[in-house]
PyMOL commands that place a pseudoatom at each C-alpha (Angstrom):
pseudoatom trace, name=CA, resn=UNK, resi=1, chain=A, elem=C, hetatm=0, pos=[0.000, 0.000, 0.000]
pseudoatom trace, name=CA, resn=UNK, resi=2, chain=A, elem=C, hetatm=0, pos=[1.247, 3.521, -0.672]
pseudoatom trace, name=CA, resn=UNK, resi=3, chain=A, elem=C, hetatm=0, pos=[3.097, 2.541, -3.828]
pseudoatom trace, name=CA, resn=UNK, resi=4, chain=A, elem=C, hetatm=0, pos=[2.321, 3.222, -7.459]
pseudoatom trace, name=CA, resn=UNK, resi=5, chain=A, elem=C, hetatm=0, pos=[3.246, 0.579, -10.003]
pseudoatom trace, name=CA, resn=UNK, resi=6, chain=A, elem=C, hetatm=0, pos=[4.361, 1.785, -13.420]
pseudoatom trace, name=CA, resn=UNK, resi=7, chain=A, elem=C, hetatm=0, pos=[5.352, -1.287, -15.298]
pseudoatom trace, name=CA, resn=UNK, resi=8, chain=A, elem=C, hetatm=0, pos=[6.773, -4.445, -13.877]
pseudoatom trace, name=CA, resn=UNK, resi=9, chain=A, elem=C, hetatm=0, pos=[10.142, -3.099, -12.709]
pseudoatom trace, name=CA, resn=UNK, resi=10, chain=A, elem=C, hetatm=0, pos=[9.190, 0.322, -11.434]
pseudoatom trace, name=CA, resn=UNK, resi=11, chain=A, elem=C, hetatm=0, pos=[7.495, 1.031, -8.124]
pseudoatom trace, name=CA, resn=UNK, resi=12, chain=A, elem=C, hetatm=0, pos=[7.324, 4.551, -6.709]
pseudoatom trace, name=CA, resn=UNK, resi=13, chain=A, elem=C, hetatm=0, pos=[6.339, 5.280, -3.154]
pseudoatom trace, name=CA, resn=UNK, resi=14, chain=A, elem=C, hetatm=0, pos=[3.891, 7.980, -2.152]
pseudoatom trace, name=CA, resn=UNK, resi=15, chain=A, elem=C, hetatm=0, pos=[6.796, 10.037, -0.815]
pseudoatom trace, name=CA, resn=UNK, resi=16, chain=A, elem=C, hetatm=0, pos=[8.537, 9.913, -4.184]
pseudoatom trace, name=CA, resn=UNK, resi=17, chain=A, elem=C, hetatm=0, pos=[5.323, 10.873, -5.976]
pseudoatom trace, name=CA, resn=UNK, resi=18, chain=A, elem=C, hetatm=0, pos=[4.848, 13.822, -3.584]
pseudoatom trace, name=CA, resn=UNK, resi=19, chain=A, elem=C, hetatm=0, pos=[8.428, 14.948, -4.209]
pseudoatom trace, name=CA, resn=UNK, resi=20, chain=A, elem=C, hetatm=0, pos=[7.884, 14.863, -7.978]
pseudoatom trace, name=CA, resn=UNK, resi=21, chain=A, elem=C, hetatm=0, pos=[4.668, 16.885, -7.742]
pseudoatom trace, name=CA, resn=UNK, resi=22, chain=A, elem=C, hetatm=0, pos=[6.312, 19.402, -5.392]
pseudoatom trace, name=CA, resn=UNK, resi=23, chain=A, elem=C, hetatm=0, pos=[9.127, 19.827, -7.900]
pseudoatom trace, name=CA, resn=UNK, resi=24, chain=A, elem=C, hetatm=0, pos=[6.671, 20.364, -10.747]
pseudoatom trace, name=CA, resn=UNK, resi=25, chain=A, elem=C, hetatm=0, pos=[4.693, 22.912, -8.723]
pseudoatom trace, name=CA, resn=UNK, resi=26, chain=A, elem=C, hetatm=0, pos=[7.795, 24.872, -7.712]
pseudoatom trace, name=CA, resn=UNK, resi=27, chain=A, elem=C, hetatm=0, pos=[9.151, 24.875, -11.266]
pseudoatom trace, name=CA, resn=UNK, resi=28, chain=A, elem=C, hetatm=0, pos=[5.816, 26.085, -12.641]
pseudoatom trace, name=CA, resn=UNK, resi=29, chain=A, elem=C, hetatm=0, pos=[5.486, 28.890, -10.073]
pseudoatom trace, name=CA, resn=UNK, resi=30, chain=A, elem=C, hetatm=0, pos=[9.059, 30.027, -10.746]
pseudoatom trace, name=CA, resn=UNK, resi=31, chain=A, elem=C, hetatm=0, pos=[8.514, 29.909, -14.518]
pseudoatom trace, name=CA, resn=UNK, resi=32, chain=A, elem=C, hetatm=0, pos=[5.361, 32.018, -14.282]
pseudoatom trace, name=CA, resn=UNK, resi=33, chain=A, elem=C, hetatm=0, pos=[6.841, 34.567, -11.851]
pseudoatom trace, name=CA, resn=UNK, resi=34, chain=A, elem=C, hetatm=0, pos=[6.400, 37.576, -11.651]
pseudoatom trace, name=CA, resn=UNK, resi=35, chain=A, elem=C, hetatm=0, pos=[2.840, 36.839, -12.735]
pseudoatom trace, name=CA, resn=UNK, resi=36, chain=A, elem=C, hetatm=0, pos=[0.669, 35.511, -9.935]
pseudoatom trace, name=CA, resn=UNK, resi=37, chain=A, elem=C, hetatm=0, pos=[-0.963, 32.108, -10.268]
pseudoatom trace, name=CA, resn=UNK, resi=38, chain=A, elem=C, hetatm=0, pos=[-3.845, 30.547, -8.376]
pseudoatom trace, name=CA, resn=UNK, resi=39, chain=A, elem=C, hetatm=0, pos=[-3.980, 27.058, -6.932]
pseudoatom trace, name=CA, resn=UNK, resi=40, chain=A, elem=C, hetatm=0, pos=[-6.738, 26.196, -9.434]
pseudoatom trace, name=CA, resn=UNK, resi=41, chain=A, elem=C, hetatm=0, pos=[-4.553, 27.354, -12.340]
pseudoatom trace, name=CA, resn=UNK, resi=42, chain=A, elem=C, hetatm=0, pos=[-1.666, 25.237, -11.068]
pseudoatom trace, name=CA, resn=UNK, resi=43, chain=A, elem=C, hetatm=0, pos=[-3.937, 22.216, -10.845]
pseudoatom trace, name=CA, resn=UNK, resi=44, chain=A, elem=C, hetatm=0, pos=[-5.093, 22.778, -14.439]
pseudoatom trace, name=CA, resn=UNK, resi=45, chain=A, elem=C, hetatm=0, pos=[-1.541, 23.265, -15.731]
pseudoatom trace, name=CA, resn=UNK, resi=46, chain=A, elem=C, hetatm=0, pos=[0.060, 20.365, -13.881]
pseudoatom trace, name=CA, resn=UNK, resi=47, chain=A, elem=C, hetatm=0, pos=[-2.710, 17.765, -13.596]
pseudoatom trace, name=CA, resn=UNK, resi=48, chain=A, elem=C, hetatm=0, pos=[-4.819, 18.917, -16.543]
pseudoatom trace, name=CA, resn=UNK, resi=49, chain=A, elem=C, hetatm=0, pos=[-8.299, 20.323, -16.810]
pseudoatom trace, name=CA, resn=UNK, resi=50, chain=A, elem=C, hetatm=0, pos=[-10.905, 17.877, -15.607]
pseudoatom trace, name=CA, resn=UNK, resi=51, chain=A, elem=C, hetatm=0, pos=[-8.421, 15.893, -13.535]
pseudoatom trace, name=CA, resn=UNK, resi=52, chain=A, elem=C, hetatm=0, pos=[-9.678, 13.595, -10.808]
pseudoatom trace, name=CA, resn=UNK, resi=53, chain=A, elem=C, hetatm=0, pos=[-9.625, 14.211, -7.060]
pseudoatom trace, name=CA, resn=UNK, resi=54, chain=A, elem=C, hetatm=0, pos=[-6.362, 12.340, -6.492]
pseudoatom trace, name=CA, resn=UNK, resi=55, chain=A, elem=C, hetatm=0, pos=[-4.450, 14.457, -9.011]
pseudoatom trace, name=CA, resn=UNK, resi=56, chain=A, elem=C, hetatm=0, pos=[-5.981, 17.728, -7.774]
pseudoatom trace, name=CA, resn=UNK, resi=57, chain=A, elem=C, hetatm=0, pos=[-5.262, 16.772, -4.166]
pseudoatom trace, name=CA, resn=UNK, resi=58, chain=A, elem=C, hetatm=0, pos=[-1.623, 15.980, -4.997]
pseudoatom trace, name=CA, resn=UNK, resi=59, chain=A, elem=C, hetatm=0, pos=[-1.070, 19.475, -6.426]
pseudoatom trace, name=CA, resn=UNK, resi=60, chain=A, elem=C, hetatm=0, pos=[-2.886, 21.139, -3.522]
pseudoatom trace, name=CA, resn=UNK, resi=61, chain=A, elem=C, hetatm=0, pos=[-0.813, 19.127, -1.003]
pseudoatom trace, name=CA, resn=UNK, resi=62, chain=A, elem=C, hetatm=0, pos=[2.359, 20.130, -2.843]
pseudoatom trace, name=CA, resn=UNK, resi=63, chain=A, elem=C, hetatm=0, pos=[1.427, 23.808, -2.606]
pseudoatom trace, name=CA, resn=UNK, resi=64, chain=A, elem=C, hetatm=0, pos=[0.733, 23.476, 1.129]
pseudoatom trace, name=CA, resn=UNK, resi=65, chain=A, elem=C, hetatm=0, pos=[3.951, 21.538, 1.695]
pseudoatom trace, name=CA, resn=UNK, resi=66, chain=A, elem=C, hetatm=0, pos=[6.094, 24.057, -0.179]
pseudoatom trace, name=CA, resn=UNK, resi=67, chain=A, elem=C, hetatm=0, pos=[4.400, 26.925, 1.644]
pseudoatom trace, name=CA, resn=UNK, resi=68, chain=A, elem=C, hetatm=0, pos=[4.996, 25.151, 4.945]
pseudoatom trace, name=CA, resn=UNK, resi=69, chain=A, elem=C, hetatm=0, pos=[8.733, 24.902, 4.346]
pseudoatom trace, name=CA, resn=UNK, resi=70, chain=A, elem=C, hetatm=0, pos=[9.013, 28.504, 3.156]
pseudoatom trace, name=CA, resn=UNK, resi=71, chain=A, elem=C, hetatm=0, pos=[9.464, 28.063, -0.594]
pseudoatom trace, name=CA, resn=UNK, resi=72, chain=A, elem=C, hetatm=0, pos=[6.038, 29.393, -1.556]
pseudoatom trace, name=CA, resn=UNK, resi=73, chain=A, elem=C, hetatm=0, pos=[3.651, 31.980, -0.174]
pseudoatom trace, name=CA, resn=UNK, resi=74, chain=A, elem=C, hetatm=0, pos=[-0.026, 31.066, -0.248]
pseudoatom trace, name=CA, resn=UNK, resi=75, chain=A, elem=C, hetatm=0, pos=[-2.123, 34.224, 0.019]
pseudoatom trace, name=CA, resn=UNK, resi=76, chain=A, elem=C, hetatm=0, pos=[-5.773, 33.193, -0.178]
pseudoatom trace, name=CA, resn=UNK, resi=77, chain=A, elem=C, hetatm=0, pos=[-5.884, 31.476, -3.591]
pseudoatom trace, name=CA, resn=UNK, resi=78, chain=A, elem=C, hetatm=0, pos=[-2.690, 33.081, -4.960]
pseudoatom trace, name=CA, resn=UNK, resi=79, chain=A, elem=C, hetatm=0, pos=[0.605, 31.194, -4.990]
pseudoatom trace, name=CA, resn=UNK, resi=80, chain=A, elem=C, hetatm=0, pos=[3.852, 33.168, -5.101]
pseudoatom trace, name=CA, resn=UNK, resi=81, chain=A, elem=C, hetatm=0, pos=[7.485, 32.082, -4.791]
pseudoatom trace, name=CA, resn=UNK, resi=82, chain=A, elem=C, hetatm=0, pos=[9.367, 33.133, -1.670]
pseudoatom trace, name=CA, resn=UNK, resi=83, chain=A, elem=C, hetatm=0, pos=[12.577, 35.148, -1.833]
pseudoatom trace, name=CA, resn=UNK, resi=84, chain=A, elem=C, hetatm=0, pos=[14.477, 31.978, -0.942]
pseudoatom trace, name=CA, resn=UNK, resi=85, chain=A, elem=C, hetatm=0, pos=[12.946, 30.108, -3.892]
pseudoatom trace, name=CA, resn=UNK, resi=86, chain=A, elem=C, hetatm=0, pos=[13.702, 32.999, -6.251]
pseudoatom trace, name=CA, resn=UNK, resi=87, chain=A, elem=C, hetatm=0, pos=[17.318, 33.177, -5.074]
pseudoatom trace, name=CA, resn=UNK, resi=88, chain=A, elem=C, hetatm=0, pos=[17.750, 29.426, -5.426]
pseudoatom trace, name=CA, resn=UNK, resi=89, chain=A, elem=C, hetatm=0, pos=[16.377, 29.664, -8.964]
pseudoatom trace, name=CA, resn=UNK, resi=90, chain=A, elem=C, hetatm=0, pos=[18.885, 32.429, -9.716]
pseudoatom trace, name=CA, resn=UNK, resi=91, chain=A, elem=C, hetatm=0, pos=[21.755, 30.300, -8.419]
pseudoatom trace, name=CA, resn=UNK, resi=92, chain=A, elem=C, hetatm=0, pos=[20.732, 27.336, -10.554]
pseudoatom trace, name=CA, resn=UNK, resi=93, chain=A, elem=C, hetatm=0, pos=[20.502, 29.551, -13.623]
pseudoatom trace, name=CA, resn=UNK, resi=94, chain=A, elem=C, hetatm=0, pos=[23.970, 31.037, -13.198]
for i in range(1, 94): cmd.bond("trace and resi %d" % i, "trace and resi %d" % (i + 1))
show_as sticks, trace
zoom trace
């Protein structure tokens, strides 16, 4: 339980799936910056319009997790990168 099977030789745990979604969310928010983005827009862009509850919940959990560790700011429905996330993005780009 808690694992996703993708083919016979590949099993990913829930933790690994969460890490992948968090990475996708952070990359998307940084790519869109300085334009603001809502949680609903992130869900549509990452999981696709009309996605199911599990996919939507994964993106929403990722936003909350990244906000909880200080990489994103969640202001009502808006999601913005923190200064730390922006600086890290600058360092990776240099």
